N, CA, C and O of each residue as an XYZ file, in Angstrom:
896
protein
N      -0.494     -5.056     16.480
C       0.097     -6.389     16.372
C       1.343     -6.345     15.505
O       1.527     -5.423     14.710
N       2.183     -7.332     15.661
C       3.304     -7.569     14.764
C       3.108     -8.932     14.126
O       2.547     -9.834     14.749
N       3.558     -9.090     12.907
C       3.503    -10.404     12.275
C       4.382    -11.372     13.051
O       5.447    -11.004     13.547
N       3.924    -12.608     13.149
C       4.740    -13.639     13.779
C       5.984    -13.888     12.939
O       5.995    -13.638     11.734
N       7.014    -14.375     13.581
C       8.247    -14.682     12.863
C       8.001    -15.735     11.789
O       8.637    -15.701     10.735
N       7.087    -16.670     12.041
C       6.793    -17.709     11.053
C       6.149    -17.109      9.805
O       6.498    -17.484      8.686
N       5.208    -16.176      9.993
C       4.591    -15.534      8.825
C       5.605    -14.668      8.082
O       5.601    -14.629      6.851
N       6.459    -13.986      8.806
C       7.484    -13.181      8.144
C       8.445    -14.057      7.351
O       8.854    -13.702      6.246
N       8.800    -15.201      7.921
C       9.699    -16.113      7.201
C       9.047    -16.642      5.929
O       9.713    -16.816      4.908
N       7.728    -16.898      5.996
C       7.025    -17.370      4.803
C       7.012    -16.303      3.716
O       7.190    -16.614      2.538
N       6.802    -15.041      4.104
C       6.812    -13.942      3.131
C       8.182    -13.832      2.480
O       8.291    -13.733      1.258
N       9.212    -13.847      3.290
C      10.575    -13.714      2.763
C      10.909    -14.847      1.800
O      11.495    -14.614      0.742
N      10.540    -16.068      2.162
C      10.843    -17.217      1.308
C      10.054    -17.162      0.010
O      10.594    -17.445     -1.059
N       8.772    -16.797      0.099
C       7.917    -16.759     -1.097
C       8.505    -15.832     -2.149
O       8.639    -16.206     -3.314
N       8.855    -14.622     -1.731
C       9.314    -13.641     -2.708
C      10.779    -13.817     -3.082
O      11.174    -13.496     -4.203
N      11.582    -14.320     -2.164
C      12.979    -14.604     -2.513
C      13.054    -15.716     -3.546
O      13.852    -15.652     -4.482
N      12.217    -16.742     -3.374
C      12.188    -17.846     -4.343
C      11.732    -17.349     -5.708
O      12.294    -17.738     -6.732
N      10.712    -16.488     -5.727
C      10.224    -15.967     -7.002
C      11.277    -15.093     -7.674
O      11.446    -15.128     -8.893
N      11.975    -14.317     -6.869
C      13.014    -13.472     -7.450
C      14.136    -14.315     -8.050
O      14.690    -13.974     -9.095
N      14.462    -15.408     -7.384
C      15.486    -16.313     -7.920
C      15.051    -16.897     -9.250
O      15.881    -17.163    -10.119
N      13.737    -17.098     -9.412
C      13.217    -17.692    -10.646
C      13.011    -16.665    -11.749
O      13.357    -16.917    -12.903
N      12.445    -15.500    -11.402
C      12.015    -14.551    -12.438
C      12.895    -13.304    -12.544
O      12.840    -12.603    -13.554
N      13.708    -13.014    -11.520
C      14.525    -11.812    -11.550
C      13.680    -10.558    -11.457
O      12.605    -10.565    -10.858
N      14.174     -9.472    -12.055
C      13.459     -8.202    -11.999
C      12.246     -8.258    -12.928
O      12.345     -7.975    -14.122
N      11.114     -8.626    -12.360
C       9.882     -8.823    -13.119
C       8.695     -8.728    -12.164
O       8.819     -9.095    -10.996
N       7.535     -8.236    -12.645
C       6.331     -8.262    -11.811
C       5.977     -9.669    -11.335
O       5.314     -9.825    -10.310
N       6.410    -10.687    -12.064
C       6.127    -12.061    -11.653
C       6.775    -12.390    -10.318
O       6.256    -13.207     -9.558
N       7.893    -11.763    -10.033
C       8.547    -11.995     -8.745
C       7.695    -11.488     -7.588
O       7.832    -11.950     -6.456
N       6.811    -10.531     -7.882
C       5.940     -9.952     -6.861
C       4.559    -10.583     -6.862
O       3.688    -10.173     -6.096
N       4.352    -11.582     -7.721
C       3.056    -12.248     -7.786
C       2.115    -11.661     -8.810
O       0.975    -12.111     -8.932
N       2.575    -10.647     -9.561
C       1.744    -10.031    -10.598
C       2.089    -10.667    -11.939
O       3.129    -10.364    -12.523
N       1.233    -11.536    -12.420
C       1.544    -12.292    -13.631
C       0.600    -12.000    -14.787
O       0.622    -12.711    -15.792
N      -0.240    -10.953    -14.664
C      -1.213    -10.663    -15.717
C      -1.050     -9.259    -16.301
O      -1.947     -8.757    -16.978
N       0.079     -8.639    -16.041
C       0.366     -7.359    -16.663
C      -0.476     -6.198    -16.186
O      -0.712     -5.260    -16.947
N      -0.939     -6.233    -14.943
C      -1.845     -5.190    -14.451
C      -1.224     -4.299    -13.379
O      -1.921     -3.486    -12.770
N       0.053     -4.440    -13.147
C       0.688     -3.652    -12.093
C       0.551     -2.149    -12.343
O       0.325     -1.383    -11.407
N       0.688     -1.728    -13.603
C       0.575     -0.312    -13.918
C      -0.821      0.227    -13.615
O      -0.971      1.377    -13.201
N      -1.838     -0.606    -13.822
C      -3.205     -0.181    -13.505
C      -3.350      0.043    -12.011
O      -3.932      1.039    -11.580
N      -2.829     -0.872    -11.228
C      -2.919     -0.737     -9.771
C      -2.234      0.545     -9.304
O      -2.789      1.294     -8.500
N      -1.043      0.790     -9.803
C      -0.320      1.993     -9.394
C      -1.060      3.253     -9.837
O      -1.095      4.243     -9.106
N      -1.643      3.218    -11.017
C      -2.399      4.378    -11.498
C      -3.587      4.669    -10.591
O      -3.876      5.828    -10.293
N      -4.272      3.623    -10.155
C      -5.415      3.800     -9.267
C      -4.963      4.321     -7.909
O      -5.555      5.258     -7.374
N      -3.913      3.718     -7.350
C      -3.467      4.091     -6.007
C      -2.937      5.517     -5.941
O      -2.861      6.097     -4.858
N      -2.573      6.083     -7.070
C      -2.097      7.469     -7.108
C      -3.141      8.423     -7.679
O      -2.822      9.563     -8.016
N      -4.376      7.968     -7.788
C      -5.410      8.743     -8.481
C      -6.095      9.789     -7.616
O      -6.727     10.701     -8.148
N      -5.988      9.683     -6.301
C      -6.788     10.532     -5.420
C      -6.029     11.714     -4.824
O      -6.642     12.628     -4.273
N      -4.707     11.703     -4.929
C      -3.911     12.694     -4.209
C      -2.967     13.454     -5.132
O      -2.622     12.994     -6.220
N      -2.565     14.622     -4.668
C      -1.546     15.417     -5.338
C      -0.219     15.170     -4.623
O      -0.072     15.524     -3.453
N       0.744     14.568     -5.315
C       1.997     14.167     -4.688
C       3.119     15.190     -4.873
O       4.252     14.942     -4.461
N       2.823     16.310     -5.473
C       3.858     17.325     -5.679
C       4.377     17.821     -4.326
O       3.613     18.311     -3.496
N       5.687     17.683     -4.123
C       6.312     18.129     -2.892
C       6.030     17.253     -1.687
O       6.312     17.648     -0.556
N       5.479     16.075     -1.911
C       5.099     15.197     -0.811
C       6.115     14.075     -0.594
O       6.871     13.709     -1.493
N       6.105     13.544      0.625
C       6.941     12.406      0.993
C       6.057     11.162      1.021
O       5.136     11.067      1.833
N       6.338     10.215      0.139
C       5.507      9.022     -0.034
C       6.211      7.816      0.579
O       7.383      7.559      0.305
N       5.482      7.085      1.408
C       5.964      5.830      1.975
C       5.325      4.680      1.222
O       4.100      4.604      1.127
N       6.142      3.783      0.685
C       5.683      2.610     -0.066
C       5.896      1.381      0.819
O       7.026      0.933      1.009
N       4.806      0.844      1.353
C       4.874     -0.281      2.286
C       4.822     -1.582      1.495
O       3.906     -1.794      0.701
N       5.806     -2.455      1.712
C       5.928     -3.646      0.877
C       6.322     -3.239     -0.519
O       5.674     -3.623     -1.493
N       7.380     -2.463     -0.621
C       7.715     -1.741     -1.853
C       8.225     -2.617     -2.980
O       8.214     -2.190     -4.135
N       8.678     -3.849     -2.678
C       9.256     -4.664     -3.728
C      10.458     -3.981     -4.340
O      11.404     -3.628     -3.636
N      10.423     -3.792     -5.662
C      11.528     -3.145     -6.378
C      11.450     -1.619     -6.346
O      12.370     -0.936     -6.797
N      10.354     -1.091     -5.815
C      10.170      0.362     -5.847
C       9.616      0.871     -7.153
O       9.765      2.052     -7.468
N       8.974      0.001     -7.928
C       8.462      0.400     -9.245
C       7.363      1.457     -9.174
O       7.031      2.069    -10.189
N       6.795      1.678     -7.990
C       5.835      2.764     -7.843
C       6.431      4.091     -8.301
O       5.704      4.985     -8.733
N       7.755      4.219     -8.205
C       8.414      5.446     -8.641
C       8.106      5.782    -10.097
O       7.996      6.956    -10.450
N       7.968      4.771    -10.937
C       7.701      5.017    -12.347
C       6.387      5.777    -12.526
O       6.281      6.653    -13.385
N       5.387      5.434    -11.709
C       4.103      6.134    -11.784
C       4.189      7.492    -11.113
O       3.667      8.475    -11.639
N       4.836      7.561     -9.965
C       4.954      8.830     -9.262
C       5.666      9.873    -10.120
O       5.348     11.060    -10.053
N       6.623      9.429    -10.922
C       7.364     10.354    -11.777
C       6.480     10.994    -12.838
O       6.818     12.053    -13.365
N       5.358     10.368    -13.156
C       4.410     10.955    -14.106
C       3.404     11.861    -13.409
O       2.661     12.593    -14.064
N       3.381     11.812    -12.072
C       2.405     12.572    -11.300
C       2.990     13.827    -10.672
O       2.275     14.803    -10.448
N       4.291     13.805    -10.386
C       4.904     14.920     -9.674
C       6.344     15.117    -10.133
O       7.060     14.150    -10.393
N       6.757     16.369    -10.230
C       8.132     16.674    -10.585
C       9.040     16.635     -9.365
O      10.241     16.390     -9.472
N       8.446     16.880     -8.209
C       9.223     16.952     -6.977
C       8.508     16.179     -5.878
O       7.502     16.645     -5.343
N       9.015     15.019     -5.544
C       8.471     14.229     -4.445
C       9.626     13.467     -3.799
O      10.701     13.331     -4.383
N       9.386     12.975     -2.595
C      10.375     12.156     -1.904
C       9.783     10.772     -1.697
O       8.612     10.633     -1.345
N      10.595      9.758     -1.916
C      10.121      8.373     -1.852
C      10.911      7.580     -0.810
O      12.140      7.628     -0.776
N      10.189      6.855      0.032
C      10.788      5.894      0.953
C      10.048      4.568      0.812
O       8.824      4.520      0.934
N      10.783      3.505      0.558
C      10.188      2.178      0.458
C      10.698      1.277      1.566
O      11.857      1.372      1.972
N       9.825      0.395      2.057
C      10.226     -0.594      3.052
C       9.679     -1.952      2.654
O       8.523     -2.068      2.246
N      10.506     -2.977      2.771
C      10.106     -4.340      2.418
C      10.940     -5.308      3.245
O      12.089     -5.025      3.585
N      10.350     -6.449      3.560
C      11.059     -7.461      4.351
C      12.016     -8.303      3.525
O      12.880     -8.986      4.075
N      11.866     -8.257      2.201
C      12.616     -9.171      1.333
C      13.862     -8.459      0.809
O      13.776     -7.615     -0.083
N      14.993     -8.800      1.361
C      16.221     -8.068      1.074
C      16.623     -8.073     -0.401
O      17.033     -7.026     -0.902
N      16.527     -9.198     -1.129
C      16.925     -9.173     -2.546
C      16.114     -8.175     -3.376
O      16.652     -7.559     -4.296
N      14.828     -8.011     -3.061
C      14.003     -7.050     -3.787
C      14.458     -5.628     -3.499
O      14.550     -4.799     -4.405
N      14.738     -5.357     -2.244
C      15.169     -4.013     -1.855
C      16.509     -3.666     -2.494
O      16.704     -2.549     -2.973
N      17.428     -4.623     -2.500
C      18.736     -4.379     -3.116
C      18.585     -4.021     -4.595
O      19.278     -3.140     -5.104
N      17.669     -4.718     -5.277
C      17.431     -4.410     -6.689
C      16.809     -3.021     -6.833
O      17.141     -2.275     -7.753
N      15.907     -2.685     -5.917
C      15.292     -1.363     -5.956
C      16.310     -0.250     -5.781
O      16.248      0.776     -6.459
N      17.245     -0.460     -4.869
C      18.305      0.529     -4.673
C      19.136      0.674     -5.934
O      19.518      1.780     -6.317
N      19.410     -0.452     -6.574
C      20.193     -0.433     -7.820
C      19.488      0.365     -8.910
O      20.130      1.089     -9.671
N      18.156      0.229     -8.983
C      17.393      0.866    -10.059
C      17.057      2.320     -9.745
O      17.226      3.197    -10.593
N      16.582      2.575     -8.526
C      16.047      3.895     -8.200
C      16.883      4.682     -7.190
O      16.643      5.872     -6.987
N      17.857      4.034     -6.557
C      18.638      4.719     -5.538
C      19.383      5.925     -6.071
O      19.513      6.938     -5.384
N      19.865      5.817     -7.281
C      20.611      6.937     -7.867
C      19.714      8.130     -8.146
O      20.203      9.242     -8.346
N      18.390      7.907     -8.161
C      17.447      9.005     -8.371
C      16.999      9.619     -7.046
O      16.160     10.520     -7.025
N      17.561      9.128     -5.940
C      17.248      9.704     -4.636
C      16.245      8.924     -3.818
O      15.928      9.323     -2.697
N      15.731      7.813     -4.349
C      14.788      6.995     -3.586
C      15.501      6.338     -2.411
O      16.650      5.913     -2.522
N      14.803      6.264     -1.293
C      15.359      5.679     -0.070
C      14.653      4.358      0.217
O      13.432      4.265      0.084
N      15.403      3.349      0.603
C      14.843      2.023      0.854
C      15.286      1.516      2.228
O      16.361      1.855      2.724
N      14.413      0.686      2.829
C      14.726      0.032      4.093
C      14.341     -1.440      4.003
O      13.303     -1.780      3.435
N      15.166     -2.303      4.558
C      14.814     -3.707      4.717
C      14.257     -3.883      6.125
O      14.944     -3.587      7.103
N      13.024     -4.359      6.237
C      12.454     -4.548      7.563
C      10.951     -4.688      7.532
O      10.326     -4.660      6.473
N      10.381     -4.841      8.718
C       8.946     -5.002      8.915
C       8.359     -3.646      9.269
O       8.758     -3.033     10.259
N       7.424     -3.181      8.472
C       6.794     -1.882      8.715
C       6.194     -1.801     10.113
O       6.222     -0.739     10.734
N       5.651     -2.911     10.617
C       4.989     -2.899     11.919
C       5.960     -2.969     13.094
O       5.542     -2.860     14.247
N       7.234     -3.148     12.818
C       8.213     -3.146     13.896
C       8.247     -1.756     14.530
O       8.342     -0.761     13.811
N       8.172     -1.665     15.852
C       8.176     -0.349     16.508
C       9.400      0.499     16.186
O       9.366      1.722     16.325
N      10.481     -0.149     15.756
C      11.693      0.608     15.447
C      11.565      1.412     14.150
O      12.343      2.337     13.915
N      10.585      1.060     13.308
C      10.410      1.820     12.068
C       9.520      3.023     12.343
O       8.350      2.885     12.702
N      10.095      4.190     12.169
C       9.374      5.430     12.411
C       9.644      6.388     11.259
O      10.503      6.136     10.414
N       8.907      7.478     11.236
C       9.148      8.468     10.199
C       8.027      9.472     10.139
O       7.004      9.331     10.808
N       8.236     10.495      9.325
C       7.227     11.524      9.093
C       6.986     11.617      7.591
O       7.807     12.155      6.847
N       5.851     11.086      7.162
C       5.523     11.022      5.746
C       4.227     11.778      5.493
O       3.525     12.158      6.430
N       3.922     11.989      4.237
C       2.637     12.595      3.881
C       1.606     11.524      3.517
O       0.482     11.536      4.019
N       2.002     10.601      2.638
C       1.088      9.546      2.198
C       1.756      8.178      2.299
O       2.974      8.057      2.162
N       0.952      7.163      2.539
C       1.410      5.773      2.491
C       0.647      5.045      1.396
O      -0.565      5.206      1.251
N       1.371      4.242      0.628
C       0.778      3.427     -0.434
C       1.226      1.988     -0.226
O       2.379      1.732      0.118
N       0.310      1.053     -0.436
C       0.653     -0.366     -0.324
C      -0.097     -1.143     -1.391
O      -1.316     -1.028     -1.515
N       0.634     -1.930     -2.157
C       0.047     -2.725     -3.233
C       0.426     -4.191     -3.059
O       1.593     -4.561     -3.187
N      -0.562     -5.013     -2.770
C      -0.345     -6.456     -2.753
C       0.028     -7.061     -1.419
O       0.172     -8.280     -1.328
N       0.192     -6.254     -0.372
C       0.682     -6.825      0.891
C      -0.391     -7.588      1.658
O      -0.075     -8.304      2.608
N      -1.643     -7.449      1.267
C      -2.735     -8.134      1.967
C      -3.288     -9.319      1.176
O      -4.383     -9.795      1.475
N      -2.555     -9.801      0.175
C      -3.108    -10.763     -0.771
C      -2.951    -12.228     -0.378
O      -3.521    -13.101     -1.032
N      -2.189    -12.514      0.678
C      -1.927    -13.913      1.022
C      -2.454    -14.249      2.413
O      -2.400    -13.434      3.335
N      -2.958    -15.454      2.534
C      -3.416    -15.935      3.832
C      -2.232    -16.033      4.780
O      -1.183    -16.581      4.441
N      -2.425    -15.493      5.968
C      -1.416    -15.644      6.999
C      -1.620    -16.984      7.693
O      -2.753    -17.401      7.936
N      -0.539    -17.643      8.002
C      -0.627    -18.974      8.604
C      -0.799    -18.923     10.113
O      -1.356    -19.842     10.713
N      -0.318    -17.843     10.726
C      -0.289    -17.803     12.186
C      -0.912    -16.542     12.767
O      -0.987    -16.402     13.988
N      -1.357    -15.629     11.926
C      -1.973    -14.383     12.380
C      -3.306    -14.190     11.675
O      -3.591    -14.840     10.668
N      -4.112    -13.297     12.212
C      -5.412    -12.992     11.612
C      -5.250    -11.906     10.553
O      -4.686    -10.846     10.825
N      -5.742    -12.171      9.360
C      -5.543    -11.229      8.256
C      -6.171     -9.867      8.517
O      -5.560     -8.841      8.217
N      -7.375     -9.838      9.068
C      -8.033     -8.554      9.297
C      -7.350     -7.768     10.415
O      -7.301     -6.539     10.360
N      -6.827     -8.452     11.419
C      -6.043     -7.761     12.440
C      -4.789     -7.142     11.827
O      -4.370     -6.047     12.202
N      -4.199     -7.869     10.877
C      -3.025     -7.358     10.182
C      -3.371     -6.102      9.393
O      -2.656     -5.102      9.463
N      -4.470     -6.154      8.640
C      -4.908     -4.987      7.873
C      -5.102     -3.785      8.786
O      -4.603     -2.696      8.502
N      -5.824     -3.982      9.875
C      -6.106     -2.864     10.776
C      -4.829     -2.313     11.401
O      -4.688     -1.102     11.572
N      -3.906     -3.198     11.737
C      -2.651     -2.744     12.336
C      -1.834     -1.907     11.357
O      -1.236     -0.903     11.744
N      -1.807     -2.322     10.077
C      -1.061     -1.563      9.079
C      -1.728     -0.211      8.836
O      -1.043      0.806      8.731
N      -3.058     -0.193      8.747
C      -3.769      1.071      8.569
C      -3.494      2.003      9.740
O      -3.196      3.181      9.544
N      -3.593      1.481     10.950
C      -3.403      2.294     12.154
C      -2.009      2.929     12.160
O      -1.869      4.132     12.377
N      -0.982      2.110     11.919
C       0.372      2.667     11.962
C       0.621      3.611     10.788
O       1.278      4.639     10.951
N       0.101      3.272      9.603
C       0.291      4.143      8.441
C      -0.264      5.533      8.715
O       0.342      6.532      8.329
N      -1.407      5.601      9.375
C      -2.001      6.900      9.676
C      -1.285      7.600     10.824
O      -1.395      8.816     10.973
N      -0.559      6.849     11.627
C       0.248      7.451     12.685
C       1.503      8.115     12.120
O       1.928      9.164     12.605
N       2.089      7.502     11.101
C       3.359      8.032     10.570
C       3.156      8.934      9.351
O       4.116      9.527      8.858
N       1.909      9.046      8.857
C       1.627      9.868      7.688
C       0.702     11.023      8.050
O      -0.241     10.852      8.822
N       0.970     12.178      7.498
C       0.218     13.388      7.821
C      -1.119     13.467      7.092
O      -2.098     13.968      7.645
N      -1.167     12.966      5.834
C      -2.335     13.215      4.998
C      -3.253     12.011      4.788
O      -4.471     12.145      4.899
N      -2.695     10.846      4.488
C      -3.578      9.709      4.238
C      -2.870      8.531      3.624
O      -1.641      8.471      3.580
N      -3.680      7.577      3.142
C      -3.125      6.341      2.590
C      -3.946      5.851      1.410
O      -5.091      6.255      1.205
N      -3.321      4.967      0.643
C      -3.980      4.300     -0.485
C      -3.483      2.861     -0.521
O      -2.300      2.614     -0.757
N      -4.387      1.912     -0.286
C      -4.041      0.487     -0.258
C      -4.931     -0.262     -1.245
O      -6.064      0.146     -1.503
N      -4.406     -1.373     -1.803
C      -5.284     -2.208     -2.623
C      -5.443     -3.599     -2.012
O      -4.626     -4.044     -1.206
N      -6.521     -4.269     -2.423
C      -6.923     -5.544     -1.837
C      -7.508     -6.457     -2.910
O      -8.101     -5.986     -3.880
N      -7.340     -7.751     -2.729
C      -8.140     -8.719     -3.456
C      -9.521     -8.762     -2.813
O      -9.641     -8.762     -1.588
N     -10.558     -8.797     -3.639
C     -11.933     -8.797     -3.142
C     -12.439    -10.218     -2.909
O     -11.964    -11.173     -3.524
N     -13.414    -10.336     -2.003
C     -14.068    -11.643     -1.819
C     -15.243    -11.810     -2.772
O     -15.932    -12.829     -2.724
N     -15.483    -10.836     -3.631
C     -16.536    -10.930     -4.643
C     -15.934    -11.537     -5.915
O     -15.829    -10.869     -6.944
N     -15.547    -12.792     -5.830
C     -14.788    -13.432     -6.898
C     -15.478    -14.707     -7.379
O     -16.360    -15.248     -6.711
N     -15.056    -15.167     -8.547
C     -15.588    -16.406     -9.109
C     -14.862    -17.635     -8.573
O     -15.424    -18.729     -8.530
N     -13.602    -17.445     -8.163
C     -12.835    -18.560     -7.595
C     -11.740    -17.988     -6.707
O     -11.423    -16.801     -6.783
N     -11.170    -18.834     -5.872
C     -10.101    -18.424     -4.976
C      -8.987    -19.461     -4.993
O      -9.234    -20.665     -5.059
N      -7.756    -18.965     -4.931
C      -6.630    -19.862     -4.760
C      -6.479    -20.193     -3.281
O      -6.901    -19.429     -2.413
N      -5.884    -21.319     -3.014
C      -5.739    -21.770     -1.636
C      -4.887    -20.812     -0.813
O      -5.133    -20.631      0.380
N      -3.879    -20.193     -1.446
C      -2.927    -19.390     -0.683
C      -3.323    -17.920     -0.586
O      -2.725    -17.180      0.194
N      -4.326    -17.475     -1.368
C      -4.663    -16.061     -1.375
C      -5.719    -15.733     -0.327
O      -6.509    -16.587      0.077
N      -5.711    -14.470      0.102
C      -6.727    -13.987      1.034
C      -7.558    -12.928      0.333
O      -7.021    -11.974     -0.229
N      -8.863    -13.102      0.370
C      -9.785    -12.197     -0.311
C     -10.561    -11.405      0.731
O     -11.339    -11.958      1.508
N     -10.331    -10.105      0.728
C     -10.915     -9.238      1.743
C     -12.344     -8.842      1.394
O     -12.687     -8.641      0.229
N     -13.163     -8.738      2.425
C     -14.514     -8.227      2.265
C     -14.472     -6.708      2.202
O     -14.008     -6.077      3.151
N     -14.944     -6.095      1.110
C     -14.966     -4.626      1.050
C     -15.756     -4.026      2.212
O     -15.390     -2.974      2.736
N     -16.836     -4.694      2.613
C     -17.631     -4.184      3.731
C     -16.823     -4.156      5.028
O     -16.890     -3.190      5.788
N     -16.058     -5.225      5.275
C     -15.240     -5.263      6.494
C     -14.120     -4.230      6.446
O     -13.819     -3.581      7.448
N     -13.512     -4.086      5.286
C     -12.430     -3.117      5.155
C     -12.954     -1.692      5.353
O     -12.287     -0.871      5.982
N     -14.137     -1.397      4.822
C     -14.737     -0.085      5.063
C     -15.006      0.118      6.552
O     -14.785      1.206      7.083
N     -15.482     -0.930      7.223
C     -15.736     -0.840      8.655
C     -14.472     -0.488      9.426
O     -14.507      0.303     10.369
N     -13.357     -1.082      9.015
C     -12.076     -0.762      9.655
C     -11.693      0.685      9.346
O     -11.264      1.423     10.232
N     -11.850      1.083      8.083
C     -11.446      2.430      7.679
C     -12.194      3.499      8.457
O     -11.610      4.510      8.848
N     -13.487      3.281      8.684
C     -14.289      4.294      9.357
C     -13.947      4.424     10.842
O     -14.413      5.353     11.502
N     -13.152      3.519     11.363
C     -12.664      3.691     12.732
C     -11.674      4.850     12.825
O     -11.450      5.410     13.899
N     -11.085      5.199     11.679
C     -10.011      6.183     11.678
C     -10.389      7.513     11.029
O      -9.790      8.541     11.341
N     -11.374      7.507     10.132
C     -11.770      8.739      9.454
C     -13.123      8.541      8.786
O     -13.497      7.427      8.418
N     -13.858      9.661      8.635
C     -15.099      9.619      7.860
C     -14.848      9.960      6.399
O     -15.735      9.816      5.557
N     -13.627     10.416      6.101
C     -13.267     10.843      4.747
C     -12.585      9.671      4.045
O     -11.359      9.554      4.046
N     -13.402      8.813      3.449
C     -12.945      7.519      2.921
C     -13.454      7.328      1.498
O     -14.575      7.718      1.170
N     -12.618      6.722      0.659
C     -13.019      6.346     -0.700
C     -12.710      4.869     -0.901
O     -11.626      4.410     -0.540
N     -13.643      4.123     -1.470
C     -13.383      2.750     -1.897
C     -13.688      2.666     -3.386
O     -14.803      2.966     -3.813
N     -12.692      2.255     -4.181
C     -12.857      2.145     -5.629
C     -12.854      0.674     -6.049
O     -11.896     -0.060     -5.808
N     -13.941      0.276     -6.674
C     -14.048     -1.064     -7.242
C     -14.498     -0.951     -8.691
O     -15.273     -1.768     -9.189
N     -13.982      0.104     -9.366
C     -14.430      0.414    -10.726
C     -13.368      0.163    -11.782
O     -13.534      0.565    -12.934
N     -12.268     -0.500    -11.402
C     -11.176     -0.699    -12.360
C     -10.892     -2.161    -12.631
O     -10.474     -2.505    -13.736
N     -11.105     -3.037    -11.652
C     -11.010     -4.479    -11.843
C     -12.133     -5.134    -11.048
O     -12.445     -4.677     -9.948
N     -12.742     -6.181    -11.569
C     -13.886     -6.769    -10.870
C     -13.524     -7.470     -9.569
O     -14.370     -7.615     -8.687
N     -12.267     -7.907     -9.440
C     -11.904     -8.744     -8.301
C     -10.896     -8.084     -7.363
O     -10.314     -8.745     -6.503
N     -10.696     -6.788     -7.533
C      -9.810     -6.031     -6.658
C     -10.459     -4.690     -6.338
O     -11.318     -4.210     -7.077
N     -10.036     -4.092     -5.222
C     -10.543     -2.758     -4.902
C      -9.457     -1.951     -4.198
O      -8.541     -2.505     -3.590
N      -9.582     -0.645     -4.295
C      -8.641      0.263     -3.664
C      -9.316      1.030     -2.544
O     -10.477      1.423     -2.656
N      -8.577      1.239     -1.460
C      -9.081      1.978     -0.304
C      -8.229      3.225     -0.102
O      -7.000      3.161     -0.138
N      -8.891      4.356      0.111
C      -8.219      5.623      0.364
C      -8.781      6.218      1.651
O      -9.992      6.388      1.788
N      -7.907      6.529      2.579
C      -8.321      7.154      3.833
C      -7.628      8.507      3.951
O      -6.400      8.587      3.986
N      -8.420      9.558      4.013
C      -7.902     10.905      4.235
C      -7.995     11.213      5.726
O      -9.067     11.094      6.320
N      -6.883     11.606      6.329
C      -6.891     11.880      7.763
C      -7.740     13.108      8.094
O      -8.376     13.167      9.146
N      -7.741     14.065      7.206
C      -8.501     15.285      7.448
C      -9.970     15.058      7.106
O     -10.359     15.108      5.939
N     -10.772     14.812      8.120
C     -12.207     14.645      7.878
C     -13.003     15.778      8.530
O     -14.172     15.616      8.882
N     -12.342     16.927      8.681
C     -13.013     18.087      9.258
C     -13.988     18.700      8.254
O     -13.821     18.568      7.041
N     -15.011     19.373      8.789
C     -15.997     20.055      7.953
C     -16.677     21.129      8.783
O     -16.602     21.124     10.012
N     -17.334     22.039      8.104
C     -18.087     23.086      8.779
C     -19.549     22.661      8.877
O     -20.134     22.158      7.917
N     -20.119     22.873     10.047
C     -21.515     22.473     10.260
C     -22.461     23.207      9.324
O     -23.552     22.720      9.028
N     -22.042     24.388      8.855
C     -22.934     25.201      8.018
C     -23.183     24.585      6.654
O     -24.228     24.828      6.051
N     -22.228     23.778      6.148
C     -22.438     23.195      4.825
C     -22.212     21.686      4.777
O     -22.588     21.047      3.794
N     -21.606     21.098      5.814
C     -21.372     19.647      5.883
C     -20.637     19.132      4.647
O     -20.991     18.098      4.081
N     -19.611     19.872      4.244
C     -18.736     19.459      3.145
C     -17.320     19.358      3.704
O     -16.856     20.267      4.392
N     -16.638     18.263      3.413
C     -15.286     18.111      3.928
C     -14.422     19.303      3.519
O     -14.443     19.729      2.364
N     -13.665     19.833      4.473
C     -12.785     20.961      4.167
C     -11.736     20.591      3.127
O     -11.358     21.419      2.297
N     -11.270     19.355      3.171
C     -10.267     18.924      2.196
C     -10.839     18.951      0.782
O     -10.119     19.239     -0.175
N     -12.116     18.655      0.648
C     -12.762     18.706     -0.679
C     -12.851     20.147     -1.157
O     -12.574     20.438     -2.321
N     -13.236     21.043     -0.264
C     -13.353     22.441     -0.653
C     -12.008     23.046     -1.012
O     -11.922     23.931     -1.863
N     -10.949     22.561     -0.354
C      -9.615     23.083     -0.606
C      -8.949     22.418     -1.808
O      -7.850     22.803     -2.210
N      -9.618     21.420     -2.377
C      -9.093     20.757     -3.552
C      -7.922     19.827     -3.267
O      -7.128     19.534     -4.161
N      -7.813     19.359     -2.019
C      -6.715     18.482     -1.664
C      -6.929     17.069     -2.173
O      -5.970     16.337     -2.421
N      -8.170     16.692     -2.325
C      -8.473     15.378     -2.893
C      -8.726     15.571     -4.375
O      -9.627     16.310     -4.772
N      -7.927     14.905     -5.187
C      -8.025     15.108     -6.633
C      -9.327     14.512     -7.167
O      -9.593     14.584     -8.367
C-alpha cells in the first residue's frame, strides 16, 4: 500500500507546524519527555553497524547519526522523510559528515536502494485518517526487508497503556509479532526499557541447521 495523499498531507503539516514552533528540537518530532536517546540506544542495540549502510525511515533531522557514531567508526547513512524542512535541517547538520538525505515517501515505488539495516523511530505513532494503521506497518516492514540485506529495527507505542491521546495510535505487540513472523522466524521484541513502548527487530537470516536448531546468525555472532 501507499499512504493516501490526505494522510501524507497531515503528516507534513503536523511536523512542519511543530518545526516552525520549536525549531531544531525533539519537540518538533513529537518527543517532549527527553527520551529520544533511549529509543535510539535500543534500536541500535541488536546489530553491529560497522561498515554497514543504514536506512533511517522517517529520519527527521537525522539525529540517529549521533548514536550511530558511538556504535561504529565506519558506516553509511541514508535518511528519508516526507517533511522537507526537517530534511533540510538534517542536511545542514549532518550532510557535511557524509550523511545522505531524501525528501519523499518511503513507500513510493520510486524509492529504491541497497541497504543493510533499516531503522524507524516514531513513524507508527499517529492514527491515520484514511488508511489502516496495521496495513501501513506491514507495508513498511515488507518494503524495508526488500531493500535491506540484514534486517530492521522499529519502535512502537504499545496498547498496554494507562491512557491514550486521541491522535496517537497504540500498537498491539501481539499483532506486530504476528506481522513480523510472516517475514522471518528470527525476531526480537523488546519491552524492557519503557512500559508504554516496545522495539521490534527482524533478522532476515533465519536459517539454521537441523542438527542443533540454533539460528546460524546467532552462532556467527551477527546478532549482538
